VOSE-278397 format. One record per residue: x, y negated, z negated of N, C-alpha, C, CB in turn; residue in three letters. Coordinates in Angstrom, 2 decimals, padded with zeros to 5 digits. Glycine has a CB too. Layout:
residues N
      n_px      n_py      n_pz     ca_px     ca_py     ca_pz      c_px      c_py      c_pz     cb_px     cb_py     cb_pz   residuo
         X         Y         Z         X         Y         Z         X         Y         Z         X         Y         Z       Ala
...
end
This chain:
residues 162
      n_px      n_py      n_pz     ca_px     ca_py     ca_pz      c_px      c_py      c_pz     cb_px     cb_py     cb_pz   residuo
   -004.23    004.83    013.69   -003.35    004.33    014.60   -003.87    005.65    015.46   -001.61    004.04    014.14       Unk
   -003.85    007.21    015.19   -004.37    008.04    015.70   -005.60    007.79    016.68   -004.55    008.71    014.78       Unk
   -006.42    007.28    016.08   -007.58    006.63    017.42   -007.25    006.07    018.50   -008.44    005.57    017.10       Unk
   -006.38    005.04    018.08   -005.87    004.23    019.29   -005.18    004.96    020.31   -004.96    003.19    018.88       Unk
   -004.47    006.00    020.39   -003.34    006.73    020.81   -004.29    007.87    021.42   -002.17    007.15    019.57       Unk
   -005.45    008.08    021.22   -006.61    009.13    021.09   -006.81    010.22    020.99   -007.18    009.19    021.68       Unk
   -006.16    010.50    019.71   -006.23    011.76    018.85   -007.36    011.64    018.36   -005.24    011.99    017.78       Unk
   -008.20    010.81    017.77   -009.30    011.02    017.42   -010.70    011.50    018.83   -009.44    009.70    016.59       Unk
   -010.02    011.23    019.64   -011.08    011.85    020.75   -010.85    013.62    021.15   -010.80    010.86    022.33       Unk
   -009.77    013.67    020.82   -009.15    015.38    021.12   -010.09    015.36    019.51   -006.70    015.96    021.25       Unk
   -009.75    015.27    018.37   -010.79    016.02    017.27   -012.44    015.56    017.26   -010.19    015.65    015.65       Unk
   -012.71    014.52    018.14   -014.26    014.83    018.04   -014.82    015.82    019.52   -015.15    013.09    017.99       Unk
   -013.49    016.21    020.10   -014.09    017.05    021.24   -013.82    018.34    020.98   -013.59    016.73    022.62       Unk
   -012.31    018.57    020.21   -012.49    020.19    019.84   -012.85    020.50    018.52   -011.21    021.01    020.04       Unk
   -013.61    021.81    018.73   -014.15    021.94    017.59   -013.27    022.73    015.93   -015.33    022.68    018.14       Unk
   -012.21    023.68    017.41   -010.93    023.93    016.62   -010.14    023.13    015.50   -010.10    024.03    017.49       Unk
   -009.58    021.87    016.72   -009.09    020.81    015.93   -009.73    020.16    014.56   -009.01    019.88    016.81       Unk
   -011.05    020.14    015.16   -011.84    019.48    013.87   -012.14    020.51    012.54   -013.41    018.95    014.43       Unk
   -012.43    021.58    012.90   -011.96    022.56    011.74   -011.32    023.08    010.97   -011.95    023.05    011.71       Unk
   -009.65    023.11    011.83   -008.64    022.87    011.15   -008.29    021.57    010.33   -007.87    023.09    011.93       Unk
   -008.36    020.58    010.70   -008.23    019.44    009.87   -009.35    019.16    008.36   -008.43    018.29    010.98       Unk
   -010.43    019.85    008.90   -011.58    019.54    008.04   -010.72    020.52    006.73   -013.42    020.13    008.78       Unk
   -010.56    021.78    007.35   -009.96    022.79    006.14   -008.94    022.73    005.50   -009.76    023.90    006.41       Unk
   -007.70    022.09    006.38   -006.98    021.65    005.32   -006.71    020.58    004.63   -006.23    021.85    005.48       Unk
   -007.94    019.50    004.62   -008.52    018.40    003.68   -009.34    019.27    002.81   -009.44    017.16    004.42       Unk
   -010.07    020.20    002.78   -010.82    020.64    002.12   -010.12    021.68    000.65   -011.64    021.23    003.17       Unk
   -008.91    022.30    001.75   -007.80    022.91    000.56   -007.14    022.11   -000.56   -006.56    023.43    001.25       Unk
   -007.08    021.16    000.37   -006.04    019.93   -000.56   -006.90    019.70   -001.80   -005.74    018.15    000.35       Unk
   -008.40    019.05   -001.40   -009.45    018.66   -002.24   -009.14    019.45   -003.31   -010.85    018.81   -001.73       Unk
   -009.87    020.67   -003.03   -009.48    021.83   -004.29   -008.40    021.96   -004.47   -009.81    023.15   -004.21       Unk
   -006.92    022.10   -003.78   -005.87    022.04   -005.17   -005.91    020.78   -005.62   -004.24    022.39   -004.94       Unk
   -006.20    019.62   -005.81   -005.92    018.87   -006.48   -007.01    018.82   -007.42   -005.56    017.89   -005.87       Unk
   -008.04    019.14   -007.55   -008.84    019.46   -008.05   -008.67    021.42   -009.33   -009.71    019.23   -006.71       Unk
   -008.47    021.63   -009.05   -007.82    022.59   -009.97   -006.35    022.16   -010.23   -007.88    024.07   -009.37       Unk
   -005.83    021.81   -010.09   -004.64    020.68   -010.79   -005.51    020.24   -012.05   -004.15    019.04   -009.62       Unk
   -006.17    018.91   -011.54   -006.35    017.99   -012.46   -007.28    018.85   -013.87   -007.16    016.65   -011.63       Unk
   -008.18    019.74   -013.36   -008.71    020.52   -014.30   -008.25    021.57   -014.95   -009.55    020.86   -013.94       Unk
   -007.01    022.11   -014.68   -005.61    022.58   -015.95   -005.73    021.70   -016.52   -003.95    022.75   -015.67       Unk
   -004.74    020.78   -015.99   -004.12    019.78   -016.84   -005.10    018.80   -017.81   -003.30    018.91   -015.88       Unk
   -006.30    019.22   -017.61   -006.88    018.19   -018.08   -006.63    017.90   -019.60   -008.18    018.34   -017.78       Unk
   -005.94    018.59   -020.55   -005.56    018.44   -022.05   -004.47    017.73   -021.68   -005.27    019.77   -023.02       Unk
   -003.67    017.89   -020.82   -002.02    017.37   -021.07   -002.04    015.49   -021.07   -000.80    018.08   -019.40       Unk
   -003.32    015.18   -020.59   -003.39    013.66   -020.53   -002.88    012.79   -021.70   -004.78    013.30   -020.35       Unk
   -001.91    012.45   -021.55   -001.15    011.81   -022.97   -002.21    010.01   -023.35    001.20    011.36   -022.37       Unk
   -002.23    009.82   -024.13   -002.75    008.22   -024.65   -001.40    007.30   -025.53   -004.31    008.48   -025.99       Unk
   -000.81    006.42   -025.04    000.15    005.70   -025.81   -000.29    003.92   -025.90    001.67    006.00   -025.03       Unk
   -000.07    003.99   -026.88   -000.10    002.40   -027.21    000.87    001.46   -026.68    000.04    002.19   -028.61       Unk
    000.76    000.94   -026.08    001.73   -000.26   -025.34    001.62   -001.68   -026.04    001.23   -000.52   -023.65       Unk
    002.44   -002.60   -025.86    002.13   -003.75   -026.17    000.97   -004.99   -025.68    003.15   -004.03   -026.05       Unk
    000.15   -004.07   -024.06   -000.74   -004.47   -023.34   -002.15   -004.34   -023.81   -000.54   -003.92   -022.29       Unk
   -001.65   -002.94   -024.68   -002.95   -002.15   -025.23   -003.00   -000.58   -024.84   -004.34   -002.85   -024.58       Unk
   -004.03    000.13   -024.79   -003.79    001.78   -024.56   -003.50    001.92   -022.97   -005.33    002.83   -025.02       Unk
   -002.54    002.57   -022.85   -002.38    003.31   -021.41   -002.56    004.68   -021.50   -001.02    003.14   -020.75       Unk
   -002.53    005.29   -020.18   -002.96    006.81   -019.69   -001.86    007.29   -019.44   -003.87    007.03   -018.45       Unk
   -001.16    008.24   -019.51   -000.29    008.64   -018.63   -000.46    010.19   -018.09    000.95    008.40   -019.24       Unk
   -000.77    010.16   -016.95   -001.05    011.36   -016.50    000.05    012.46   -015.92   -001.91    011.06   -015.61       Unk
    001.37    011.90   -016.05    002.19    012.63   -015.39    002.63    012.57   -014.00    001.82    013.57   -015.55       Unk
    001.91    011.27   -013.22    002.23    011.52   -012.05    002.39    009.84   -011.86    001.16    012.50   -011.15       Unk
    003.27    009.75   -010.77    003.58    008.47   -011.04    002.34    007.53   -009.96    005.38    008.27   -010.68       Unk
    002.67    006.27   -009.72    001.83    005.43   -008.58    002.06    005.90   -007.09    002.28    003.82   -008.63       Unk
    003.69    006.28   -006.93    004.06    006.45   -005.36    002.95    007.79   -005.46    006.10    006.82   -004.81       Unk
    003.09    008.91   -006.30    002.71    010.14   -005.70    001.06    010.03   -005.86    003.46    011.52   -006.47       Unk
    000.53    009.32   -006.90   -001.12    009.06   -006.55   -001.56    008.21   -005.05   -001.76    008.03   -007.92       Unk
   -000.85    007.27   -004.75   -000.47    006.88   -003.58   -000.73    007.68   -002.44    000.70    006.65   -003.65       Unk
    000.38    008.61   -002.11    000.52    009.70   -001.55   -000.71    010.71   -001.46    001.54    010.19   -002.16       Unk
   -000.90    011.30   -002.66   -002.05    012.04   -002.58   -003.55    011.29   -002.01   -002.17    012.55   -004.00       Unk
   -003.75    009.71   -002.37   -004.73    009.65   -001.92   -004.74    009.44   -000.31   -005.27    008.81   -002.65       Unk
   -003.31    009.08    000.35   -003.19    009.13    001.71   -003.32    010.76    002.69   -001.80    008.45    001.83       Unk
   -002.83    011.69    001.74   -003.13    012.84    002.36   -004.51    013.08    002.51   -002.58    013.82    001.75       Unk
   -005.32    012.88    001.54   -006.55    013.14    001.56   -007.50    012.35    002.70   -006.93    012.90    000.23       Unk
   -007.24    011.20    002.97   -007.87    010.17    004.03   -007.31    010.57    005.36   -007.47    008.53    003.72       Unk
   -005.98    011.08    005.49   -005.28    011.35    006.85   -006.12    012.84    007.36   -003.33    011.56    006.62       Unk
   -006.30    013.81    006.13   -006.91    015.04    007.12   -008.15    014.90    006.64   -006.32    016.69    007.00       Unk
   -008.98    013.63    006.74   -010.56    013.90    006.97   -011.13    013.63    008.19   -011.38    013.16    006.09       Unk
   -011.36    014.45    008.69   -011.64    014.66    010.66   -012.57    013.85    010.66   -012.24    016.29    011.54       Unk
   -013.61    013.53    010.32   -014.90    012.96    009.98   -014.66    010.90    010.20   -015.28    013.62    008.05       Unk
   -013.18    010.89    009.81   -013.17    009.21    010.06   -012.61    009.19    011.20   -012.35    008.19    009.03       Unk
   -011.87    009.83    011.95   -011.40    010.01    012.90   -012.72    010.02    014.01   -010.52    011.14    012.70       Unk
   -013.50    010.95    013.69   -014.62    011.08    014.68   -015.39    009.64    014.77   -015.66    012.31    014.19       Unk
   -015.76    009.19    013.32   -016.42    008.17    013.24   -015.36    006.74    014.07   -016.82    008.10    011.57       Unk
   -014.15    006.72    014.42   -013.83    006.11    015.03   -013.52    006.09    016.36   -013.34    005.91    014.54       Unk
   -013.47    006.64    016.69   -013.92    007.49    018.23   -014.91    007.23    019.08   -014.29    008.77    018.09       Unk
   -015.69    007.51    017.78   -017.42    007.21    018.42   -017.61    005.57    018.13   -018.95    008.29    017.31       Unk
   -017.11    004.44    017.15   -017.36    003.35    017.22   -016.36    002.39    017.39   -017.97    003.19    016.39       Unk
   -015.13    002.40    017.27   -014.51    001.26    017.96   -014.54    001.36    019.20   -013.27    001.01    017.67       Unk
   -014.46    002.22    020.04   -014.57    001.73    021.62   -015.49    000.97    021.90   -014.77    002.68    022.58       Unk
   -016.88    000.88    021.51   -018.10    000.17    021.50   -017.61   -001.27    021.61   -019.01    000.46    020.20       Unk
   -016.52   -001.84    020.64   -016.21   -003.46    020.55   -014.82   -003.71    021.05   -016.29   -004.09    018.96       Unk
   -014.24   -002.71    022.27   -013.39   -002.96    022.75   -013.59   -003.46    024.22   -012.74   -002.06    022.50       Unk
   -013.24   -004.61    024.33   -013.24   -005.35    025.88   -012.34   -005.14    026.63   -013.22   -006.69    025.96       Unk
   -012.75   -004.01    027.93   -011.87   -003.11    028.51   -011.41   -004.06    029.60   -012.52   -001.67    028.97       Unk
   -011.99   -005.16    030.07   -011.62   -005.92    030.61   -010.59   -006.93    030.63   -012.28   -006.13    030.67       Unk
   -010.24   -007.04    028.99   -009.11   -008.03    028.83   -008.09   -007.13    028.84   -009.10   -008.98    027.57       Unk
   -007.76   -005.65    028.89   -006.72   -005.20    028.87   -006.44   -004.77    027.56   -005.94   -005.97    029.38       Unk
   -005.05   -004.18    027.50   -004.31   -003.69    025.70   -005.59   -003.08    025.20   -003.70   -005.30    024.34       Unk
   -006.16   -001.80    025.74   -007.15   -001.58    025.14   -006.58   -000.59    023.64   -008.17   -000.93    026.25       Unk
   -005.63   -000.12    023.82   -005.18    000.59    022.09   -004.77   -000.43    021.48   -003.85    001.80    021.88       Unk
   -004.20   -001.52    022.03   -004.10   -002.63    020.65   -004.84   -002.98    020.56   -003.42   -003.67    020.40       Unk
   -006.56   -003.35    021.11   -007.65   -003.46    020.22   -008.03   -002.44    019.42   -008.65   -003.76    020.81       Unk
   -007.96   -000.99    019.69   -008.44   -000.36    018.85   -007.75   -000.59    017.92   -008.64    000.72    019.06       Unk
   -006.59   -000.48    017.90   -005.61   -000.75    016.64   -005.99   -001.84    016.09   -004.14   -000.92    016.90       Unk
   -006.04   -002.75    016.09   -006.40   -004.16    015.76   -007.63   -004.20    014.66   -006.83   -004.95    017.17       Unk
   -009.00   -003.28    015.38   -010.07   -003.12    014.76   -009.76   -002.11    013.88   -011.14   -002.91    015.55       Unk
   -008.90   -001.00    013.73   -008.68    000.04    012.75   -008.03   -000.78    011.65   -007.78    001.30    013.29       Unk
   -007.16   -001.81    011.88   -006.34   -002.78    010.52   -007.55   -003.37    010.36   -004.85   -004.04    010.81       Unk
   -008.51   -004.06    010.92   -009.35   -004.73    010.08   -010.19   -004.03    009.14   -010.08   -005.44    010.79       Unk
   -010.85   -002.64    009.50   -011.52   -001.49    008.89   -010.39   -001.65    007.61   -011.59    000.15    009.95       Unk
   -009.50   -001.21    008.26   -008.51   -001.08    006.85   -008.09   -001.73    005.71   -007.56   -000.96    007.08       Unk
   -007.94   -003.11    006.16   -007.88   -004.34    005.21   -009.75   -004.52    004.29   -007.39   -006.01    006.51       Unk
   -010.55   -004.07    005.09   -011.90   -004.71    004.52   -011.95   -003.32    003.41   -013.51   -004.96    005.89       Unk
   -011.42   -001.88    003.72   -011.31   -000.94    002.89   -010.52   -001.03    001.74   -011.00   -000.05    003.49       Unk
   -009.28   -001.54    001.95   -007.99   -001.63    000.85   -008.50   -002.89   -000.11   -006.24   -002.06    001.72       Unk
   -009.47   -003.71    000.37   -010.01   -004.73   -000.57   -011.29   -004.05   -001.70   -010.68   -006.00    000.49       Unk
   -012.23   -003.71   -000.78   -013.31   -003.02   -001.41   -012.82   -001.82   -002.94   -014.01   -002.11    000.03       Unk
   -011.80   -001.24   -001.84   -011.16    000.29   -002.80   -010.41   -000.23   -003.72   -010.08    001.51   -001.98       Unk
   -009.77   -001.63   -004.21   -009.38   -002.23   -005.27   -010.11   -002.67   -006.01   -008.75   -002.96   -005.12       Unk
   -011.16   -003.11   -005.88   -012.09   -003.50   -006.48   -012.44   -002.52   -007.52   -013.00   -003.82   -005.64       Unk
   -012.98   -001.71   -006.60   -013.15   -000.12   -007.67   -012.16    000.53   -008.52   -013.41    001.14   -006.83       Unk
   -010.85    000.22   -008.04   -009.60    000.65   -009.03   -009.82   -000.09   -010.03   -008.10    000.45   -008.57       Unk
   -009.97   -001.78   -009.90   -009.86   -002.40   -011.09   -010.94   -001.45   -011.91   -010.17   -004.06   -011.00       Unk
   -012.16   -001.85   -011.47   -013.27   -001.31   -012.23   -012.87    000.06   -012.76   -014.56   -001.23   -011.35       Unk
   -012.67    000.70   -012.20   -012.37    002.38   -012.84   -011.05    002.17   -013.81   -011.89    003.76   -011.34       Unk
   -009.69    001.00   -013.47   -008.78    000.81   -014.76   -009.64    000.39   -016.30   -007.65   -000.53   -014.34       Unk
   -010.75   -000.29   -016.29   -011.42   -001.01   -017.35   -012.09    000.55   -017.55   -012.47   -002.59   -016.96       Unk
   -012.74    001.00   -016.95   -013.27    002.77   -017.58   -012.41    003.49   -018.36   -013.49    003.94   -016.41       Unk
   -011.13    003.29   -017.74   -009.95    004.29   -018.21   -009.57    004.20   -019.32   -008.81    004.25   -017.58       Unk
   -009.64    002.66   -019.49   -009.21    001.98   -021.01   -010.09    002.52   -022.59   -009.59    000.12   -020.81       Unk
   -011.33    002.57   -021.76   -012.87    002.82   -022.73   -012.56    004.40   -023.13   -014.74    002.65   -021.59       Unk
   -012.13    005.05   -022.00   -012.18    006.71   -022.18   -010.66    007.43   -022.90   -012.41    007.43   -020.40       Unk
   -009.76    006.36   -022.50   -008.60    006.50   -023.47   -008.47    006.70   -024.49   -008.05    005.85   -023.59       Unk
   -009.51    005.43   -025.14   -009.21    005.63   -026.78   -009.83    006.90   -027.26   -009.87    004.37   -027.75       Unk
   -010.26    007.70   -026.83   -010.59    009.20   -027.67   -009.81    010.65   -026.19   -013.20    009.38   -027.98       Unk
   -009.07    010.66   -027.06   -008.70    012.58   -026.22   -009.66    013.53   -025.84   -007.93    013.70   -027.24       Unk
   -010.63    013.47   -026.60   -011.74    014.25   -026.16   -012.59    013.74   -024.79   -012.67    014.31   -027.37       Unk
   -012.76    012.62   -024.87   -013.42    011.87   -023.83   -012.34    011.76   -022.60   -013.91    010.38   -024.42       Unk
   -011.40    012.02   -022.95   -010.18    011.91   -021.31   -009.78    012.96   -021.09   -008.67    011.06   -021.28       Unk
   -010.28    013.81   -022.09   -010.17    015.35   -021.31   -011.17    015.99   -020.80   -009.75    016.37   -022.08       Unk
   -012.57    015.36   -021.12   -014.02    015.58   -020.60   -014.06    014.88   -019.37   -015.19    015.06   -021.57       Unk
   -013.62    013.78   -019.02   -013.30    012.96   -017.84   -012.53    013.83   -016.69   -012.39    011.70   -018.31       Unk
   -011.04    014.03   -017.41   -010.02    015.09   -016.53   -010.70    016.28   -015.86   -008.88    015.79   -017.52       Unk
   -011.53    017.00   -016.54   -012.37    018.27   -016.65   -013.37    018.20   -015.36   -013.25    018.34   -018.18       Unk
   -014.23    017.06   -015.69   -015.55    016.87   -014.71   -014.78    016.33   -013.15   -016.86    015.43   -015.49       Unk
   -013.59    015.44   -013.77   -013.17    015.12   -012.19   -012.52    016.13   -011.12   -012.14    014.06   -012.24       Unk
   -012.06    016.65   -012.03   -011.21    018.39   -011.23   -012.39    018.98   -010.71   -010.32    019.86   -012.54       Unk
   -013.31    019.28   -011.32   -014.95    020.06   -010.91   -015.61    019.58   -009.90   -016.11    019.95   -011.98       Unk
   -015.48    018.01   -010.16   -016.08    017.23   -008.96   -014.80    017.64   -007.73   -016.26    015.25   -009.38       Unk
   -013.88    017.26   -007.55   -012.88    017.78   -006.53   -013.32    019.12   -005.87   -011.48    018.00   -007.22       Unk
   -012.99    019.63   -006.79   -013.25    021.26   -006.56   -014.38    021.34   -005.61   -013.69    022.15   -008.01       Unk
   -015.67    021.09   -006.05   -016.77    021.03   -005.57   -016.86    020.25   -004.06   -017.52    020.47   -006.61       Unk
   -016.39    018.90   -004.34   -016.36    018.34   -003.11   -015.88    019.02   -001.77   -015.67    017.33   -003.29       Unk
   -014.26    019.62   -001.93   -013.58    020.03   -001.20   -014.42    021.59   -000.69   -012.21    019.97   -001.88       Unk
   -014.97    022.36   -001.57   -015.98    023.48   -001.36   -016.99    022.88    000.00   -016.96    023.77   -002.99       Unk
   -017.46    021.73   -000.62   -018.63    021.17    000.39   -018.23    020.84    001.77   -019.25    019.86   -000.13       Unk
   -017.25    020.38    002.02   -016.62    020.00    002.91   -015.77    021.22    003.50   -015.95    018.89    002.46       Unk
   -015.57    022.41    003.39   -015.24    023.49    003.92   -016.59    024.18    004.45   -014.44    024.25    002.95       Unk
   -017.54    024.16    003.47   -018.49    025.00    004.24   -019.68    024.34    005.18   -019.15    025.85    003.23       Unk
   -019.67    022.82    004.99   -020.53    021.62    006.03   -019.92    021.70    007.56   -020.22    019.77    005.39       Unk
   -020.24    021.45    008.28   -019.86    021.30    009.56   -020.09    020.22    010.58   -020.23    022.21    009.98       Unk
   -019.79    020.28    011.70   -020.51    019.88    012.75   -021.89    020.56    013.07   -019.69    019.99    013.79       Unk
   -022.67    020.03    013.92   -024.08    020.56    014.55   -023.42    021.50    015.80   -025.29    019.08    015.21       Unk
   -022.24    021.35    016.35   -021.72    021.92    017.35   -020.86    023.27    016.97   -020.97    020.91    018.00       Unk
   -020.54    023.39    015.91   -019.16    024.13    015.17   -019.65    025.38    014.65   -018.43    023.24    013.80       Unk
end
């Protein structure tokens, strides 16, 4: 939606906006990584009627919100959309913003399907890891360190013109 109303172009053209959005996203990734690393030993494994269940203390809504914030604060996605989507818009047909919005929604649906498949695969792996508190803590710590590393990498890398 942001790209369809021109915000992607602002991010693409403004080094300051790009850097601010990039650093906000990087800081949030580091925050999530530190949080995951600090709480790696607090992952609880409980037996349910359907099998082993992993409790992390966060609900589905919170997890979705955290994923949304990470995605929204990724300026590279906006720059990508600002660079790619206009090529597929028929300006003669009119309603350019609506065309870009539809193209963005198509991308979102495709990403949702692909990410859902990854989520199902991760769920199966989580079941295996959840059988051992030691493995579960190792995954929590490794995941936290990976997010910290990714956040730092995002913070220190940039555009060629920044």
